[in-house]
C-alpha positions, 0 to 999 in steps of 0.5 A: 753352580754358575752365575751369569750376568744379564747384558745388553745385546743391541736392543735386547738383553741376553746371557753369554754362556761360558765355554765350559757350559757350551761344552757341557751342553754340546752347543755351538754358535747358531744352535737352538736352545729350548726353554721349558717352564719348570715348577722351580724355574726354567730349564735350558736344553739343546733337546726339543722336549716335544721330540720324545712325545713325537717319537713315541707316537711314531713308535705306537703307529709302527707297532699298530701297523707292523704287518703292513710295514713288513709287507711293504718292505718285501 
């Protein structure tokens, strides 16, 4: 477990992530970090939690119109 300290950054308060945490999350300066409310607190992840839902909707659409996509591919 890593303990992080809140620090003043300009007019805001922030957390500085250590290099090992950035490496584990495969994050670099300028990357986006998504915050999701969880039953036991929050989750920080570099992956957009809504993306999987959008991907599944796209897959369903492609399955439904499979024949149309095949005809268009010819």
